[in-house]
C-alpha positions in Angstrom: 0.0 0.0 0.0 2.8 2.4 1.0 4.7 1.4 -2.2 1.7 2.3 -4.3 1.5 5.7 -2.7 5.1 6.5 -3.5 4.4 5.8 -7.2 2.3 9.0 -7.4 5.1 11.1 -5.9 6.6 12.0 -9.2 8.9 15.1 -9.4 6.1 17.0 -11.0 3.7 16.0 -8.3 6.1 17.0 -5.5 6.8 20.3 -7.2 3.1 21.0 -7.5 2.6 20.3 -3.8 5.5 22.6 -2.8 4.2 25.3 -5.2 0.7 25.0 -3.8 2.1 25.2 -0.2 4.2 28.3 -1.0 1.2 29.9 -2.8 -1.1 29.3 0.2 1.6 30.5 2.6 2.0 33.7 0.6 -1.7 34.3 0.5 -1.9 33.9 4.3 1.1 36.3 4.7 -0.5 38.9 2.5 -3.8 38.7 4.3 -2.1 38.9 7.7 0.1 41.9 6.6 -3.0 43.6 5.1 -4.8 43.2 8.4 -2.0 44.8 10.3 -1.6 47.6 7.7 -5.3 48.5 7.9 -5.0 48.7 11.7 -2.4 51.4 11.4 -4.2 53.5 8.8 -2.5 55.8 6.3 -1.4 55.2 2.7 0.9 52.7 1.1 4.2 53.6 -0.7 4.2 52.5 -4.3 4.6 48.7 -4.3 7.1 47.6 -7.0 7.2 43.9 -6.2 4.9 41.7 -4.0 6.2 38.2 -4.5 9.3 36.1 -5.1 8.9 36.2 -8.9 9.0 40.0 -9.1 11.2 40.7 -6.0 14.0 38.2 -6.6 15.2 39.9 -9.9 15.3 43.2 -8.0 17.5 41.8 -5.2 19.6 40.0 -7.8 20.2 43.3 -9.6 21.0 45.0 -6.3 23.7 42.4 -5.5 25.2 42.7 -9.0 25.1 46.6 -8.7 27.0 46.3 -5.4 29.6 44.0 -6.9 29.9 46.3 -9.9 30.2 49.4 -7.8 27.0 50.9 -9.3 24.8 50.8 -6.1 23.9 54.5 -6.3 22.7 54.1 -9.8 20.6 51.1 -8.9 19.2 52.8 -5.8 18.1 55.9 -7.8 16.6 53.7 -10.5 14.4 51.9 -8.0 13.3 55.0 -6.1 12.5 56.8 -9.5 9.7 54.2 -9.9 7.8 56.2 -7.3 4.7 58.2 -8.1 3.7 61.8 -7.8 2.1 61.0 -4.5 5.3 59.3 -3.2 8.2 60.4 -5.4 11.1 59.4 -3.2 10.0 56.2 -1.6 8.9 52.8 -2.8 8.4 49.4 -1.2 8.7 45.7 -2.2 8.1 42.4 -0.6 9.6 38.9 -1.3 6.9 36.9 0.5 3.9 39.2 0.9 4.8 39.5 4.6 7.7 41.7 5.6 8.0 44.8 3.3 11.2 46.7 2.5 10.9 50.5 1.9 13.6 52.2 -0.1 13.8 56.0 0.5 15.9 59.1 0.0 13.4 61.4 1.7 14.8 63.7 4.4 11.6 63.7 6.4 11.7 59.9 6.6 15.3 60.0 7.9 14.3 62.6 10.4 11.4 60.5 11.6 13.4 57.4 12.1 16.3 59.1 13.8 14.4 61.6 16.0 10.6 62.0 15.7 9.8 58.3 16.2 13.2 57.2 17.4 11.7 54.5 19.7 9.6 53.1 16.8 12.7 52.4 14.6 15.9 50.6 15.3 18.4 48.0 14.1 16.0 45.2 14.9 16.6 41.4 15.3 17.2 40.8 11.6 19.9 43.4 11.3 21.5 42.1 14.5 21.5 38.5 13.2 23.2 39.5 9.9 25.8 41.8 11.5 26.5 40.2 14.9 29.3 37.8 13.6 31.3 41.0 12.8 30.2 43.7 15.2 28.5 41.5 17.9 26.4 43.4 20.4 28.1 46.7 19.8 26.7 50.2 19.6 26.0 49.7 15.8 23.9 46.5 16.1 21.7 47.0 19.2 18.6 48.9 20.4 17.1 50.3 23.6 18.9 49.5 26.9 21.7 47.5 25.2 22.4 50.3 22.8 22.3 52.9 25.6 24.8 50.8 27.6 27.2 50.5 24.7 27.0 54.3 24.1 27.7 55.0 27.7 30.9 52.8 27.5 32.2 54.7 24.5 31.2 58.3 25.1 33.7 59.2 27.8 36.7 58.5 25.5 35.5 61.1 23.0 35.1 64.0 25.4 36.6 67.3 24.2 39.4 67.1 26.8 40.7 63.9 25.1 40.0 64.9 21.5 41.7 68.3 21.9 45.0 66.5 22.8 46.5 66.5 19.3 49.7 64.7 20.0 48.5 61.4 18.7 47.5 63.0 15.4 50.9 64.8 15.2 52.8 61.6 15.8 51.1 59.6 13.1 50.6 62.4 10.6 54.4 62.9 10.8 55.1 59.3 10.2 52.7 59.2 7.2 54.2 62.4 5.6 57.7 60.9 6.0 56.5 58.2 3.5 55.5 60.7 0.9 57.8 60.6 -2.1 59.7 63.6 -3.4 58.0 66.7 -5.0 56.2 65.8 -8.2 56.4 62.0 -7.8 53.3 59.8 -8.1 51.9 57.8 -5.2 48.6 56.5 -3.9 47.8 58.7 -1.0 44.6 56.8 -0.1 46.7 53.8 0.9 48.7 55.9 3.3 45.6 57.6 4.7 44.1 54.1 5.5 47.4 53.0 7.1 47.7 56.2 9.1 44.1 56.2 10.4 44.6 52.5 11.4 47.7 53.5 13.4 45.9 56.4 15.0 42.8 54.3 15.9 44.7 51.3 17.3 47.0 53.7 19.3 43.9 55.4 20.7 41.9 52.2 21.2 44.5 49.7 22.3 47.2 51.9 23.8 49.6 50.4 21.2 49.5 51.1 17.4 50.1 48.3 15.0 52.5 50.6 13.1 51.1 49.8 9.7 52.8 52.8 8.1 56.2 51.1 8.8 55.0 47.5 8.7 51.9 47.2 6.4 49.6 44.6 8.1 48.5 43.1 4.8 46.7 40.1 6.2 44.7 42.1 8.8 43.9 44.9 6.4 42.8 42.6 3.6 40.6 40.6 6.0 39.1 43.8 7.4 38.2 45.1 3.9 36.9 41.7 2.8 34.6 41.3 5.8 33.2 44.8 5.2 32.6 44.0 1.5 30.7 40.8 2.4 28.8 42.5 5.2 27.5 45.1 2.8 26.5 42.4 0.3 24.6 40.5 3.0 22.8 43.7 3.9 21.9 44.5 0.3 20.6 40.9 -0.1 19.0 40.7 3.4 15.9 38.7 2.4 18.0 36.1 0.7 21.3 36.6 2.6 21.3 33.0 3.9 21.8 31.8 0.3 25.1 33.6 -0.1 28.2 31.7 0.9 29.7 32.9 4.2 33.0 30.8 4.5 35.4 33.6 3.4 33.5 36.1 5.7 34.0 33.9 8.8 37.7 33.3 7.8 38.2 37.1 7.7 36.5 37.6 11.1 38.9 35.0 12.6 41.9 37.0 11.2 40.5 40.2 12.8 39.9 38.5 16.1 43.3 36.8 16.1 44.7 40.3 16.0 42.4 42.0 18.5 42.0 39.3 21.2 45.6 39.2 22.5 45.3 43.0 23.3 42.1 42.3 25.2 43.6 39.3 27.1 46.7 41.3 28.2 44.4 44.2 29.4 42.1 41.8 31.4 45.2 40.3 33.0 46.0 43.6 34.6 45.0 43.8 38.3 42.3 46.4 39.2 44.8 48.6 41.1 46.9 48.9 37.9 43.8 49.8 35.8 43.0 52.5 38.5 46.5 53.8 38.3 46.4 54.0 34.4 43.0 55.8 34.6 44.8 58.8 36.2 47.3 59.1 33.3 45.9 60.8 30.2 48.9 59.6 28.2 48.8 55.9 29.0 45.0 55.4 29.5 43.4 53.8 26.4 39.9 53.0 25.3 40.7 49.4 26.0 41.6 50.2 29.6 38.4 52.2 30.0 36.3 49.3 28.8 38.1 46.9 31.1 37.3 49.2 34.0 33.6 48.8 33.2 33.4 45.1 32.3 35.5 42.0 32.5 33.6 40.3 29.7 36.0 39.8 26.8 33.2 39.5 24.3 31.7 42.9 25.3 35.1 44.5 24.9 35.8 42.7 21.6 32.5 43.9 20.1 33.0 47.6 21.1 36.7 47.6 20.0 36.0 46.3 16.5 33.0 48.6 16.1 35.0 51.7 17.0 38.0 50.5 14.9 35.7 50.3 11.9 34.3 53.8 12.6 37.6 55.4 13.4 39.7 54.0 10.6 37.6 53.8 7.5 35.3 56.8 7.7 38.2 59.2 8.3 40.5 57.7 5.7 37.7 57.7 3.1 36.8 61.3 3.7 40.4 62.4 3.5 40.8 60.5 0.3 37.7 62.1 -1.3 38.9 65.5 -0.2 42.2 65.2 -1.9 40.6 63.6 -5.0 38.3 66.6 -5.4 40.9 69.2 -4.4 43.3 67.9 -7.0 40.9 69.1 -9.7 40.4 72.5 -8.3 43.8 74.3 -7.7 42.0 77.5 -6.4 40.5 75.4 -3.6 43.9 74.1 -2.6 45.4 77.6 -2.8 42.7 79.1 -0.7 43.1 76.4 1.9 46.8 76.9 2.0 46.5 80.7 2.4 44.1 80.2 5.3 46.5 77.7 6.9 49.4 80.1 6.6 47.3 83.0 8.0 46.0 81.1 11.0 48.8 78.6 11.8 51.8 79.7 9.8 54.2 77.4 7.8 55.6 75.3 10.6 53.8 75.5 14.0 51.6 72.5 15.1 48.0 73.7 14.9 46.0 73.8 18.2 42.5 72.5 18.6 41.3 76.1 18.6 43.2 76.8 15.4 41.4 74.0 13.6 37.9 75.1 14.8 38.6 78.6 13.7 39.5 77.7 10.1 36.3 78.4 8.3 37.3 77.5 4.7 38.8 74.2 5.9 35.6 73.4 7.7 33.6 74.3 4.5 35.9 72.0 2.4 35.3 69.0 4.7 31.6 69.7 4.8 31.5 69.8 1.0 33.3 66.5 0.8 30.9 64.9 3.3 27.9 66.4 1.3 29.0 64.6 -1.9 30.5 61.6 -0.2 28.8 60.8 3.2 31.0 58.2 4.9 28.2 55.7 5.4 26.2 56.1 2.2 23.6 53.4 2.9 21.8 52.5 6.1 18.8 50.6 7.3 16.3 50.7 10.2 13.6 48.2 11.1 10.2 49.0 12.5 10.1 47.8 16.1 6.3 48.4 16.3 3.5 49.3 14.0 4.2 52.9 13.0 4.3 55.4 10.1 6.5 57.5 7.9 5.5 61.1 6.9 3.6 61.2 3.6 4.7 63.5 0.7 3.3 67.1 0.9 -0.5 66.9 1.1 -0.6 63.1 1.3 -1.4 60.9 4.3 1.3 59.2 6.3 2.8 55.9 5.0 1.9 52.8 7.1 4.8 50.7 8.3 4.2 47.3 9.9 6.3 46.0 12.7 9.3 44.1 11.2 9.4 46.1 8.0 12.8 47.4 6.9 13.5 50.9 5.7 16.7 51.3 3.6 17.8 54.8 3.2 20.7 56.5 1.5 22.2 59.8 2.6 24.4 59.6 -0.6 21.3 59.6 -2.8 19.5 62.2 -0.7 22.4 64.6 -0.5 22.7 64.5 -4.3 19.1 65.3 -5.0 19.1 68.4 -7.2 15.6 69.5 -6.1 16.9 70.0 -2.5 19.2 72.8 -3.5 18.9 76.4 -4.8 19.0 76.9 -8.6 22.5 76.9 -10.1 23.8 80.4 -10.5 27.0 82.4 -10.2 26.4 82.4 -6.4 25.6 78.7 -6.2 27.5 76.0 -8.1 25.8 72.9 -9.6 25.1 70.6 -6.6 26.9 67.8 -8.4 30.1 69.9 -8.4 32.6 70.1 -5.5 32.4 73.7 -4.3 33.4 74.6 -0.7 32.7 78.2 -1.5 28.9 77.5 -1.6 29.1 77.2 2.2 30.1 80.9 2.5 26.5 81.9 1.9 24.4 78.8 2.1 23.5 76.2 4.8 21.6 73.0 4.1 18.1 72.7 5.6 17.7 70.5 8.6 17.9 66.8 7.8 19.1 67.4 4.2 22.7 67.0 5.3 23.3 64.2 7.8 26.9 62.8 7.3 27.1 61.8 10.9 23.5 60.6 11.3 21.4 62.5 13.8 19.3 62.3 16.9 20.2 60.1 19.8 22.3 57.9 17.5 24.4 60.8 16.2 28.0 59.7 15.7 29.7 59.8 19.1 33.1 60.2 17.5 32.2 63.0 15.1 34.4 65.6 16.8 37.3 63.1 16.9 37.0 62.4 13.2 36.6 66.1 12.1 39.6 67.1 14.3 41.8 64.3 12.9 40.9 65.2 9.3 41.5 68.9 9.8 44.8 68.3 11.5 46.1 66.1 8.7 45.1 68.5 6.0 46.7 71.5 7.8 50.0 69.7 8.1 49.9 68.8 4.4 48.9 72.4 3.4 51.8 73.8 5.4 54.3 71.9 3.3 52.8 71.6 -0.2 51.9 74.4 -2.5 49.9 72.3 -4.9 48.9 68.8 -6.0 48.1 67.0 -9.2 45.9 64.0 -9.9 47.8 61.3 -11.8 45.0 58.9 -12.7 42.0 59.3 -15.0 40.0 61.7 -12.8 36.7 61.0 -14.6 37.0 57.2 -14.3 37.0 57.3 -10.5 34.1 55.4 -9.0 32.4 55.1 -5.6 33.0 51.7 -3.9 30.6 51.0 -1.0 32.0 48.6 1.6 29.9 49.9 4.5 32.0 53.1 4.1 32.1 54.7 0.6 35.6 54.9 -0.7 37.4 55.9 -4.0 37.5 52.6 -6.0 40.7 53.4 -7.9 42.7 54.8 -5.0 43.9 58.4 -5.2 47.1 58.6 -7.3 48.5 62.1 -7.0 51.7 64.1 -6.9 52.4 66.8 -4.3 54.6 69.9 -4.9 56.6 71.4 -2.2 57.3 75.1 -2.0 58.4 77.9 0.3 55.9 79.6 2.5 
């Protein structure tokens, strides 16, 4: 009898049963989602895909766009499928259940980061995808766990510590000693990444890995590869489990093999020695501070790797983009150099107050971050049933608990309609022009390079101070620079942080003050 039953289980029959089961499950998910959506009220964002057959090709194209370094192009093409009632936000669903919203709307970013901060967070799905790399750190958690992580990190970024510039002076000097002679070609981006790695490890661990003198190729390669894969997993979140993870986990092991010995040595210190170190500004590190709060090596590991990512890559990428853009505009470099000589002079080490008083330098960094926000893509998940603001004159958009909202500050900050008309007073928004900041300021939430609200970057002042310091030291020595690659072929490479995909090959020219 049983043998006869198996006769009917042909591949076509099995496929039909599976297909029917999936179809019924999707109908149930759609009905369940619609019931929750109606309970919220409001309007839907344009739905561009509602099932696996229409959504999978979109996610496939997103993954390919990421690998081809065309993610911004893909993002804008998707959002451009919006309607007059919702021109900058669309949604799609793979199963009919969880929906993903894709937006470049400032009011949506404002709502998630401030207005309804408690309604939106990283959520369990983001935590699952990111926790192998960043664990339970400030970047992957919500509510009390996030607040605790932030309280661990914040004291190390107080003004009294950031304004001590000796760490920047030390490693900027080492980096500049590696610059070749006047007029010789080299990739400054490579040196920026090595320098910021040395600054960050010195600050975090109390000992730099000295990558400027001894390039840590294995660690750096693993760190970059893990970020690349992490971004791919995030782009392909609904189907992330189908992507091979072996090289990702191998990369994480390389990172941990480097970090954990520092943690073990610190935790081996007796409490009296930690207390003694805490009274020394010079010897007390971020790692010592964490060990004073917790003896859990995983907690320390998670926070150290998270701050290492934020401290190294965002600063190095922004410096790289600044030099890339300045190399095309000699007048910008000349103006920066003149301000440097006026405020600091040709040789003196700048003070914290000097850096904060250099208006054109600030405008130049702001302009770089406008065109190239360090973290170009981000995501939040609805932690409860909630809404996003509707377009002008339209009802709010209903968002069901568990829905994901993917937003891009890169796409938003390049929206032409958010800027004044191009004129002699205001350059084309697509063009690098620090001078625009002399008589223009962006409207609230149309410029958010460091996020905003309670989750605003805790290391913002540290990063801005480091970038300013490095640029001033370069401007004191060099009268000009020249790009030595094909400037127009440069591309934006998104590996969590957006970086120049071709490096930044330049020549620097020394001159007398």
